[in-house]
One Martini backbone bead per residue (centre of mass of N, CA, C, O) as a GRO file, in nm:
protein
  447
    1UNK     BB    1   0.101   0.033   0.014
    2UNK     BB    2   0.005   0.386  -0.048
    3UNK     BB    3  -0.059   0.697   0.063
    4UNK     BB    4  -0.111   0.852  -0.202
    5UNK     BB    5  -0.312   0.650  -0.318
    6UNK     BB    6  -0.516   0.656  -0.089
    7UNK     BB    7  -0.575   0.957  -0.106
    8UNK     BB    8  -0.680   0.961  -0.395
    9UNK     BB    9  -0.904   0.753  -0.377
   10UNK     BB   10  -1.068   0.883  -0.140
   11UNK     BB   11  -1.100   1.170  -0.256
   12UNK     BB   12  -1.238   1.050  -0.544
   13UNK     BB   13  -1.365   0.769  -0.543
   14UNK     BB   14  -1.129   0.582  -0.663
   15UNK     BB   15  -1.057   0.259  -0.675
   16UNK     BB   16  -1.327   0.214  -0.494
   17UNK     BB   17  -1.546   0.167  -0.232
   18UNK     BB   18  -1.782   0.347  -0.137
   19UNK     BB   19  -1.921   0.410   0.170
   20UNK     BB   20  -2.225   0.371   0.099
   21UNK     BB   21  -2.178   0.087  -0.033
   22UNK     BB   22  -2.062  -0.055   0.208
   23UNK     BB   23  -2.318  -0.028   0.378
   24UNK     BB   24  -2.495  -0.184   0.179
   25UNK     BB   25  -2.345  -0.452   0.189
   26UNK     BB   26  -2.395  -0.502   0.488
   27UNK     BB   27  -2.710  -0.486   0.475
   28UNK     BB   28  -2.708  -0.740   0.255
   29UNK     BB   29  -2.480  -0.955   0.373
   30UNK     BB   30  -2.162  -0.868   0.258
   31UNK     BB   31  -1.917  -0.905   0.466
   32UNK     BB   32  -1.712  -1.079   0.306
   33UNK     BB   33  -1.645  -0.864   0.097
   34UNK     BB   34  -1.544  -0.645   0.284
   35UNK     BB   35  -1.322  -0.811   0.418
   36UNK     BB   36  -1.162  -0.883   0.162
   37UNK     BB   37  -1.093  -0.585   0.087
   38UNK     BB   38  -0.957  -0.504   0.357
   39UNK     BB   39  -0.729  -0.758   0.338
   40UNK     BB   40  -0.600  -0.684   0.100
   41UNK     BB   41  -0.310  -0.593  -0.027
   42UNK     BB   42  -0.486  -0.381  -0.204
   43UNK     BB   43  -0.668  -0.216  -0.022
   44UNK     BB   44  -0.979  -0.097   0.104
   45UNK     BB   45  -1.052   0.158   0.303
   46UNK     BB   46  -1.364   0.157   0.347
   47UNK     BB   47  -1.370  -0.139   0.423
   48UNK     BB   48  -1.172  -0.127   0.660
   49UNK     BB   49  -1.324   0.075   0.833
   50UNK     BB   50  -1.589  -0.085   0.858
   51UNK     BB   51  -1.466  -0.347   0.975
   52UNK     BB   52  -1.335  -0.221   1.224
   53UNK     BB   53  -1.595  -0.109   1.347
   54UNK     BB   54  -1.736  -0.376   1.373
   55UNK     BB   55  -1.530  -0.506   1.565
   56UNK     BB   56  -1.538  -0.289   1.788
   57UNK     BB   57  -1.850  -0.338   1.841
   58UNK     BB   58  -1.750  -0.651   1.938
   59UNK     BB   59  -1.491  -0.625   2.120
   60UNK     BB   60  -1.249  -0.633   1.872
   61UNK     BB   61  -1.000  -0.428   1.869
   62UNK     BB   62  -0.743  -0.580   1.785
   63UNK     BB   63  -0.857  -0.669   1.513
   64UNK     BB   64  -0.910  -0.386   1.407
   65UNK     BB   65  -0.610  -0.292   1.418
   66UNK     BB   66  -0.509  -0.505   1.217
   67UNK     BB   67  -0.663  -0.395   0.976
   68UNK     BB   68  -0.523  -0.099   0.993
   69UNK     BB   69  -0.210  -0.136   0.996
   70UNK     BB   70  -0.127  -0.114   0.690
   71UNK     BB   71  -0.229   0.179   0.665
   72UNK     BB   72  -0.066   0.307   0.893
   73UNK     BB   73   0.219   0.206   0.780
   74UNK     BB   74   0.227   0.436   0.546
   75UNK     BB   75   0.166   0.726   0.696
   76UNK     BB   76  -0.140   0.771   0.705
   77UNK     BB   77  -0.342   0.978   0.876
   78UNK     BB   78  -0.632   0.870   0.841
   79UNK     BB   79  -0.574   0.591   0.967
   80UNK     BB   80  -0.465   0.689   1.240
   81UNK     BB   81  -0.720   0.841   1.327
   82UNK     BB   82  -0.902   0.593   1.338
   83UNK     BB   83  -0.740   0.430   1.544
   84UNK     BB   84  -0.754   0.645   1.768
   85UNK     BB   85  -1.058   0.652   1.797
   86UNK     BB   86  -1.092   0.357   1.888
   87UNK     BB   87  -0.912   0.373   2.135
   88UNK     BB   88  -1.059   0.599   2.285
   89UNK     BB   89  -1.344   0.460   2.292
   90UNK     BB   90  -1.199   0.209   2.465
   91UNK     BB   91  -0.998   0.355   2.688
   92UNK     BB   92  -0.706   0.405   2.509
   93UNK     BB   93  -0.567   0.700   2.521
   94UNK     BB   94  -0.255   0.668   2.531
   95UNK     BB   95  -0.235   0.518   2.261
   96UNK     BB   96  -0.357   0.742   2.092
   97UNK     BB   97  -0.145   0.954   2.156
   98UNK     BB   98   0.103   0.793   2.050
   99UNK     BB   99  -0.004   0.780   1.755
  100UNK     BB  100  -0.040   1.097   1.700
  101UNK     BB  101   0.220   1.256   1.777
  102UNK     BB  102   0.407   1.219   1.523
  103UNK     BB  103   0.222   1.373   1.326
  104UNK     BB  104   0.233   1.643   1.474
  105UNK     BB  105   0.547   1.672   1.460
  106UNK     BB  106   0.531   1.670   1.126
  107UNK     BB  107   0.277   1.892   1.068
  108UNK     BB  108  -0.006   1.777   1.113
  109UNK     BB  109  -0.277   1.962   1.178
  110UNK     BB  110  -0.493   1.749   1.250
  111UNK     BB  111  -0.316   1.612   1.463
  112UNK     BB  112  -0.287   1.850   1.652
  113UNK     BB  113  -0.583   1.884   1.710
  114UNK     BB  114  -0.633   1.591   1.819
  115UNK     BB  115  -0.416   1.586   2.037
  116UNK     BB  116  -0.524   1.813   2.213
  117UNK     BB  117  -0.799   1.681   2.277
  118UNK     BB  118  -0.685   1.426   2.401
  119UNK     BB  119  -0.523   1.554   2.629
  120UNK     BB  120  -0.762   1.700   2.762
  121UNK     BB  121  -0.933   1.438   2.819
  122UNK     BB  122  -0.649   1.318   2.981
  123UNK     BB  123  -0.526   1.554   3.179
  124UNK     BB  124  -0.338   1.742   2.943
  125UNK     BB  125  -0.410   2.052   2.890
  126UNK     BB  126  -0.147   2.219   2.913
  127UNK     BB  127   0.001   2.084   2.682
  128UNK     BB  128  -0.206   2.151   2.468
  129UNK     BB  129  -0.191   2.457   2.491
  130UNK     BB  130   0.114   2.486   2.417
  131UNK     BB  131   0.091   2.354   2.135
  132UNK     BB  132  -0.119   2.576   2.014
  133UNK     BB  133  -0.015   2.872   2.047
  134UNK     BB  134   0.175   2.897   1.775
  135UNK     BB  135  -0.125   2.850   1.592
  136UNK     BB  136  -0.351   3.095   1.584
  137UNK     BB  137  -0.376   3.140   1.256
  138UNK     BB  138  -0.515   2.867   1.258
  139UNK     BB  139  -0.836   2.773   1.240
  140UNK     BB  140  -0.823   2.481   1.349
  141UNK     BB  141  -0.644   2.533   1.598
  142UNK     BB  142  -0.821   2.756   1.723
  143UNK     BB  143  -1.056   2.573   1.793
  144UNK     BB  144  -0.897   2.403   1.999
  145UNK     BB  145  -0.811   2.637   2.184
  146UNK     BB  146  -1.088   2.705   2.286
  147UNK     BB  147  -1.158   2.433   2.410
  148UNK     BB  148  -0.911   2.412   2.600
  149UNK     BB  149  -0.902   2.691   2.739
  150UNK     BB  150  -1.186   2.688   2.869
  151UNK     BB  151  -1.144   2.416   3.021
  152UNK     BB  152  -0.898   2.564   3.197
  153UNK     BB  153  -0.983   2.874   3.251
  154UNK     BB  154  -0.848   3.045   2.975
  155UNK     BB  155  -1.045   3.237   2.816
  156UNK     BB  156  -0.913   3.522   2.837
  157UNK     BB  157  -0.658   3.454   2.680
  158UNK     BB  158  -0.795   3.372   2.420
  159UNK     BB  159  -0.949   3.635   2.374
  160UNK     BB  160  -0.697   3.814   2.352
  161UNK     BB  161  -0.578   3.678   2.104
  162UNK     BB  162  -0.822   3.734   1.916
  163UNK     BB  163  -0.832   4.043   1.946
  164UNK     BB  164  -0.553   4.084   1.821
  165UNK     BB  165  -0.636   3.966   1.539
  166UNK     BB  166  -0.869   4.208   1.512
  167UNK     BB  167  -0.688   4.418   1.469
  168UNK     BB  168  -0.628   4.647   1.227
  169UNK     BB  169  -0.318   4.561   1.182
  170UNK     BB  170  -0.425   4.245   1.102
  171UNK     BB  171  -0.543   4.321   0.846
  172UNK     BB  172  -0.468   4.202   0.553
  173UNK     BB  173  -0.166   4.044   0.532
  174UNK     BB  174  -0.159   3.958   0.203
  175UNK     BB  175  -0.235   4.267   0.137
  176UNK     BB  176  -0.202   4.630   0.011
  177UNK     BB  177  -0.462   4.680  -0.128
  178UNK     BB  178  -0.716   4.920  -0.158
  179UNK     BB  179  -0.909   4.714  -0.335
  180UNK     BB  180  -0.968   4.549  -0.114
  181UNK     BB  181  -1.214   4.433   0.042
  182UNK     BB  182  -1.245   4.250   0.275
  183UNK     BB  183  -1.093   4.194   0.552
  184UNK     BB  184  -0.828   3.992   0.635
  185UNK     BB  185  -0.799   3.714   0.859
  186UNK     BB  186  -0.592   3.562   1.121
  187UNK     BB  187  -0.816   3.389   1.155
  188UNK     BB  188  -1.109   3.389   0.976
  189UNK     BB  189  -1.272   3.286   1.263
  190UNK     BB  190  -1.226   3.490   1.504
  191UNK     BB  191  -1.507   3.595   1.569
  192UNK     BB  192  -1.649   3.326   1.625
  193UNK     BB  193  -1.449   3.239   1.851
  194UNK     BB  194  -1.497   3.469   2.046
  195UNK     BB  195  -1.795   3.404   2.083
  196UNK     BB  196  -1.749   3.116   2.187
  197UNK     BB  197  -1.610   3.188   2.445
  198UNK     BB  198  -1.846   3.348   2.571
  199UNK     BB  199  -2.051   3.121   2.561
  200UNK     BB  200  -1.888   2.912   2.732
  201UNK     BB  201  -1.895   3.130   2.981
  202UNK     BB  202  -2.206   3.244   2.980
  203UNK     BB  203  -2.180   3.516   2.773
  204UNK     BB  204  -2.411   3.583   2.557
  205UNK     BB  205  -2.427   3.888   2.514
  206UNK     BB  206  -2.128   3.915   2.430
  207UNK     BB  207  -2.141   3.729   2.187
  208UNK     BB  208  -2.345   3.898   2.031
  209UNK     BB  209  -2.179   4.161   2.027
  210UNK     BB  210  -1.944   4.056   1.862
  211UNK     BB  211  -2.107   3.983   1.603
  212UNK     BB  212  -2.212   4.270   1.559
  213UNK     BB  213  -1.941   4.431   1.550
  214UNK     BB  214  -1.782   4.245   1.321
  215UNK     BB  215  -1.914   4.020   1.193
  216UNK     BB  216  -1.993   3.735   1.076
  217UNK     BB  217  -1.878   3.421   0.957
  218UNK     BB  218  -1.988   3.266   0.681
  219UNK     BB  219  -2.048   2.905   0.670
  220UNK     BB  220  -2.217   2.708   0.477
  221UNK     BB  221  -2.481   2.892   0.516
  222UNK     BB  222  -2.394   2.974   0.817
  223UNK     BB  223  -2.499   3.177   1.085
  224UNK     BB  224  -2.372   3.234   1.394
  225UNK     BB  225  -2.578   3.433   1.510
  226UNK     BB  226  -2.831   3.274   1.446
  227UNK     BB  227  -2.747   3.017   1.600
  228UNK     BB  228  -2.723   3.149   1.875
  229UNK     BB  229  -3.019   3.244   1.895
  230UNK     BB  230  -3.138   2.963   1.871
  231UNK     BB  231  -3.000   2.822   2.118
  232UNK     BB  232  -3.143   3.070   2.307
  233UNK     BB  233  -3.436   3.146   2.218
  234UNK     BB  234  -3.406   3.440   2.042
  235UNK     BB  235  -3.640   3.523   1.833
  236UNK     BB  236  -3.675   3.831   1.820
  237UNK     BB  237  -3.378   3.884   1.746
  238UNK     BB  238  -3.381   3.716   1.489
  239UNK     BB  239  -3.592   3.880   1.339
  240UNK     BB  240  -3.429   4.149   1.349
  241UNK     BB  241  -3.164   4.029   1.205
  242UNK     BB  242  -3.290   3.902   0.940
  243UNK     BB  243  -3.087   4.015   0.664
  244UNK     BB  244  -2.982   3.745   0.575
  245UNK     BB  245  -3.018   3.462   0.404
  246UNK     BB  246  -2.911   3.275   0.629
  247UNK     BB  247  -3.087   3.382   0.862
  248UNK     BB  248  -3.361   3.331   0.733
  249UNK     BB  249  -3.334   3.030   0.705
  250UNK     BB  250  -3.301   2.973   1.011
  251UNK     BB  251  -3.567   3.092   1.092
  252UNK     BB  252  -3.750   2.914   0.917
  253UNK     BB  253  -3.658   2.642   1.033
  254UNK     BB  254  -3.752   2.700   1.321
  255UNK     BB  255  -4.050   2.758   1.265
  256UNK     BB  256  -4.114   2.490   1.133
  257UNK     BB  257  -4.030   2.311   1.374
  258UNK     BB  258  -4.266   2.470   1.554
  259UNK     BB  259  -4.522   2.502   1.336
  260UNK     BB  260  -4.460   2.792   1.183
  261UNK     BB  261  -4.532   2.824   0.866
  262UNK     BB  262  -4.624   3.115   0.826
  263UNK     BB  263  -4.363   3.244   0.931
  264UNK     BB  264  -4.175   3.114   0.719
  265UNK     BB  265  -4.311   3.232   0.472
  266UNK     BB  266  -4.273   3.529   0.550
  267UNK     BB  267  -3.964   3.528   0.554
  268UNK     BB  268  -3.928   3.461   0.251
  269UNK     BB  269  -4.091   3.694   0.131
  270UNK     BB  270  -3.904   3.917   0.241
  271UNK     BB  271  -3.642   3.815   0.103
  272UNK     BB  272  -3.735   3.848  -0.201
  273UNK     BB  273  -3.656   4.153  -0.224
  274UNK     BB  274  -3.330   4.068  -0.225
  275UNK     BB  275  -3.356   3.727  -0.291
  276UNK     BB  276  -3.548   3.596  -0.513
  277UNK     BB  277  -3.443   3.319  -0.600
  278UNK     BB  278  -3.380   3.164  -0.337
  279UNK     BB  279  -3.641   3.233  -0.186
  280UNK     BB  280  -3.835   3.094  -0.384
  281UNK     BB  281  -3.727   2.808  -0.360
  282UNK     BB  282  -3.755   2.779  -0.054
  283UNK     BB  283  -4.059   2.833  -0.051
  284UNK     BB  284  -4.145   2.602  -0.235
  285UNK     BB  285  -4.037   2.374  -0.057
  286UNK     BB  286  -4.208   2.439   0.186
  287UNK     BB  287  -4.487   2.412   0.057
  288UNK     BB  288  -4.452   2.118  -0.041
  289UNK     BB  289  -4.410   1.991   0.247
  290UNK     BB  290  -4.726   2.118   0.312
  291UNK     BB  291  -4.930   2.061   0.063
  292UNK     BB  292  -4.851   2.333  -0.146
  293UNK     BB  293  -4.783   2.284  -0.458
  294UNK     BB  294  -4.943   2.495  -0.621
  295UNK     BB  295  -4.802   2.738  -0.494
  296UNK     BB  296  -4.514   2.658  -0.567
  297UNK     BB  297  -4.546   2.677  -0.873
  298UNK     BB  298  -4.610   2.984  -0.880
  299UNK     BB  299  -4.350   3.084  -0.758
  300UNK     BB  300  -4.162   2.970  -0.986
  301UNK     BB  301  -4.310   3.078  -1.238
  302UNK     BB  302  -4.266   3.386  -1.163
  303UNK     BB  303  -3.960   3.392  -1.255
  304UNK     BB  304  -3.925   3.343  -1.558
  305UNK     BB  305  -3.719   3.094  -1.617
  306UNK     BB  306  -3.432   2.925  -1.804
  307UNK     BB  307  -3.295   2.805  -1.580
  308UNK     BB  308  -3.229   2.485  -1.500
  309UNK     BB  309  -3.263   2.496  -1.182
  310UNK     BB  310  -3.551   2.614  -1.198
  311UNK     BB  311  -3.691   2.420  -1.397
  312UNK     BB  312  -3.640   2.169  -1.234
  313UNK     BB  313  -3.816   2.247  -0.994
  314UNK     BB  314  -4.078   2.278  -1.155
  315UNK     BB  315  -4.093   1.987  -1.267
  316UNK     BB  316  -4.106   1.847  -0.994
  317UNK     BB  317  -4.372   1.976  -0.908
  318UNK     BB  318  -4.546   1.876  -1.134
  319UNK     BB  319  -4.503   1.573  -1.078
  320UNK     BB  320  -4.600   1.573  -0.774
  321UNK     BB  321  -4.897   1.693  -0.878
  322UNK     BB  322  -4.983   1.545  -1.152
  323UNK     BB  323  -4.854   1.772  -1.391
  324UNK     BB  324  -4.668   1.679  -1.635
  325UNK     BB  325  -4.795   1.808  -1.890
  326UNK     BB  326  -4.741   2.100  -1.803
  327UNK     BB  327  -4.437   2.072  -1.807
  328UNK     BB  328  -4.414   2.020  -2.112
  329UNK     BB  329  -4.539   2.285  -2.199
  330UNK     BB  330  -4.327   2.463  -2.070
  331UNK     BB  331  -4.088   2.354  -2.240
  332UNK     BB  332  -4.207   2.430  -2.515
  333UNK     BB  333  -4.211   2.736  -2.461
  334UNK     BB  334  -3.908   2.770  -2.419
  335UNK     BB  335  -3.820   2.662  -2.695
  336UNK     BB  336  -3.973   2.871  -2.864
  337UNK     BB  337  -3.836   3.126  -2.739
  338UNK     BB  338  -3.524   3.019  -2.802
  339UNK     BB  339  -3.501   2.798  -3.055
  340UNK     BB  340  -3.400   2.590  -2.831
  341UNK     BB  341  -3.253   2.276  -2.663
  342UNK     BB  342  -3.073   2.201  -2.429
  343UNK     BB  343  -2.988   1.946  -2.229
  344UNK     BB  344  -3.056   2.077  -1.953
  345UNK     BB  345  -3.366   2.075  -2.051
  346UNK     BB  346  -3.422   1.808  -2.202
  347UNK     BB  347  -3.383   1.612  -1.951
  348UNK     BB  348  -3.666   1.701  -1.815
  349UNK     BB  349  -3.860   1.523  -1.990
  350UNK     BB  350  -3.835   1.231  -1.898
  351UNK     BB  351  -4.000   1.221  -1.625
  352UNK     BB  352  -4.259   1.339  -1.751
  353UNK     BB  353  -4.307   1.121  -1.967
  354UNK     BB  354  -4.310   0.883  -1.772
  355UNK     BB  355  -4.560   0.992  -1.611
  356UNK     BB  356  -4.727   0.961  -1.902
  357UNK     BB  357  -4.632   0.676  -2.034
  358UNK     BB  358  -4.345   0.771  -2.222
  359UNK     BB  359  -4.063   0.625  -2.203
  360UNK     BB  360  -3.971   0.532  -2.484
  361UNK     BB  361  -3.991   0.814  -2.606
  362UNK     BB  362  -3.787   0.946  -2.416
  363UNK     BB  363  -3.543   0.779  -2.501
  364UNK     BB  364  -3.545   0.844  -2.803
  365UNK     BB  365  -3.529   1.153  -2.771
  366UNK     BB  366  -3.263   1.164  -2.616
  367UNK     BB  367  -3.084   1.016  -2.833
  368UNK     BB  368  -3.157   1.240  -3.062
  369UNK     BB  369  -3.000   1.433  -2.936
  370UNK     BB  370  -2.705   1.592  -2.992
  371UNK     BB  371  -2.624   1.500  -2.672
  372UNK     BB  372  -2.736   1.197  -2.617
  373UNK     BB  373  -2.427   1.045  -2.636
  374UNK     BB  374  -2.320   1.160  -2.402
  375UNK     BB  375  -2.210   1.094  -2.094
  376UNK     BB  376  -2.415   1.276  -1.936
  377UNK     BB  377  -2.670   1.178  -2.085
  378UNK     BB  378  -2.647   0.873  -2.020
  379UNK     BB  379  -2.661   0.907  -1.717
  380UNK     BB  380  -2.941   1.035  -1.708
  381UNK     BB  381  -3.084   0.800  -1.852
  382UNK     BB  382  -3.017   0.583  -1.646
  383UNK     BB  383  -3.176   0.709  -1.412
  384UNK     BB  384  -3.449   0.689  -1.551
  385UNK     BB  385  -3.450   0.375  -1.575
  386UNK     BB  386  -3.424   0.313  -1.280
  387UNK     BB  387  -3.686   0.462  -1.187
  388UNK     BB  388  -3.853   0.268  -1.401
  389UNK     BB  389  -3.742  -0.040  -1.364
  390UNK     BB  390  -3.465  -0.057  -1.582
  391UNK     BB  391  -3.158  -0.154  -1.502
  392UNK     BB  392  -3.031  -0.312  -1.740
  393UNK     BB  393  -3.044  -0.079  -1.943
  394UNK     BB  394  -2.875   0.114  -1.778
  395UNK     BB  395  -2.613  -0.054  -1.770
  396UNK     BB  396  -2.570  -0.058  -2.089
  397UNK     BB  397  -2.501   0.263  -2.109
  398UNK     BB  398  -2.244   0.240  -1.945
  399UNK     BB  399  -1.911   0.346  -1.879
  400UNK     BB  400  -1.647   0.175  -1.723
  401UNK     BB  401  -1.418   0.420  -1.773
  402UNK     BB  402  -1.603   0.606  -1.603
  403UNK     BB  403  -1.643   0.751  -1.303
  404UNK     BB  404  -1.940   0.848  -1.309
  405UNK     BB  405  -2.048   0.571  -1.408
  406UNK     BB  406  -1.946   0.394  -1.177
  407UNK     BB  407  -2.112   0.537  -0.952
  408UNK     BB  408  -2.376   0.414  -1.078
  409UNK     BB  409  -2.310   0.110  -1.145
  410UNK     BB  410  -2.227  -0.018  -0.883
  411UNK     BB  411  -2.498  -0.006  -0.722
  412UNK     BB  412  -2.664  -0.142  -0.944
  413UNK     BB  413  -2.523  -0.420  -0.936
  414UNK     BB  414  -2.588  -0.482  -0.645
  415UNK     BB  415  -2.903  -0.478  -0.680
  416UNK     BB  416  -2.868  -0.719  -0.906
  417UNK     BB  417  -2.645  -0.925  -0.764
  418UNK     BB  418  -2.349  -0.811  -0.883
  419UNK     BB  419  -2.110  -0.783  -0.671
  420UNK     BB  420  -1.835  -0.869  -0.785
  421UNK     BB  421  -1.856  -0.690  -1.034
  422UNK     BB  422  -1.871  -0.423  -0.883
  423UNK     BB  423  -1.602  -0.438  -0.729
  424UNK     BB  424  -1.417  -0.476  -0.969
  425UNK     BB  425  -1.488  -0.215  -1.111
  426UNK     BB  426  -1.416  -0.012  -0.874
  427UNK     BB  427  -1.104  -0.132  -0.842
  428UNK     BB  428  -1.033  -0.070  -1.125
  429UNK     BB  429  -0.829   0.080  -1.317
  430UNK     BB  430  -0.820   0.347  -1.512
  431UNK     BB  431  -0.769   0.504  -1.781
  432UNK     BB  432  -0.491   0.731  -1.840
  433UNK     BB  433  -0.433   1.041  -1.932
  434UNK     BB  434  -0.225   1.253  -2.035
  435UNK     BB  435  -0.118   1.542  -1.980
  436UNK     BB  436  -0.127   1.835  -2.102
  437UNK     BB  437   0.028   2.056  -2.267
  438UNK     BB  438   0.160   2.340  -2.223
  439UNK     BB  439   0.064   2.646  -2.370
  440UNK     BB  440   0.156   2.895  -2.261
  441UNK     BB  441   0.249   3.236  -2.325
  442UNK     BB  442   0.038   3.512  -2.445
  443UNK     BB  443  -0.030   3.859  -2.567
  444UNK     BB  444  -0.187   3.721  -2.798
  445UNK     BB  445  -0.425   3.646  -2.988
  446UNK     BB  446  -0.522   3.389  -2.844
  447UNK     BB  447  -0.505   3.362  -2.489
   0.00000   0.00000   0.00000
């Protein structure tokens, strides 16, 4: 085994059995297949991880560690992290620390993060704190510093460090351009972490004030200030604050969870004045979840959009409401208006035609499209056939040398009972094209 190869395979889900399919194999009773791939000389990491977890759950930790040993032996941090997690969960924290420590010493930042939390959990918080202090500009390490520091009662020290990072002189250290937009800080999540310190100290009002003063850093469409207000059930303040799309979404999610669908609808309608597109789609999804599909259709139809992501949502709503024919009429109108129909819109016809009992016609029409034989079109057509209960035909369409097709074909073969064929396909290296020659630089067109 080779660490770089393992990293590439797992990062791309290539030449391996992906984790969701490993779970499916176990659920279908194919534990022997998972075990075989886990223990193979050129083993499959996701199979090994699942098999080790299964053994650990049966109180066979030493056997689980033996499964992981060849992977850990390559020096691959991901495998070592999994072994350490199993050790720690079984009450063997010192062994977990010993396993992680060399990786942290070699500069693996995730290992340093995990080592610090391990040390803190096992009564060595001061050592953890000292290990983290030199790395406060790293956002991941800073998260661990907050956790460890507050746990040691040194929250004020951590807060002072973060406030220093937020000082004007520390803004945008990577560029001196006056045209730079928002000031960049290191760590980028310093504001959120400072608020987290105050919240962990039980000083919620101060945490809220921090986020108001500096402005929270929104990550993955989650607004930390909105989440803080939700955690502390400060709904009126959340309503007053909800001026960003992320905050409105979190407000609407909370109101829906509490049964106030009307309030959630109102929140999205108000947001539509500033962010019409996303607010309309979110509103339509909310209405559809609560049996108001007809209203949802009108909300999306009012956007009068030919963008495929909007039309896709509208066609789904038409199909769910039993109005597939209206969806086809809508697509016909778009085609007439534009004078053409790219595949991105043409592919939406298939599910609607299938819902009208015209599946064979839909397949023939798709294949006749100028892009109908392209890899992405064939993949879309395969999904249509799978949904229609014709998996063998779907399998015949897919190219076993394409990664995206393998990702569809592998699970399909498993469901068809062709498990060994599926595993062999997913584990077999694909033909690799040589990288293109560098084009070089020219200041003359074409650039």
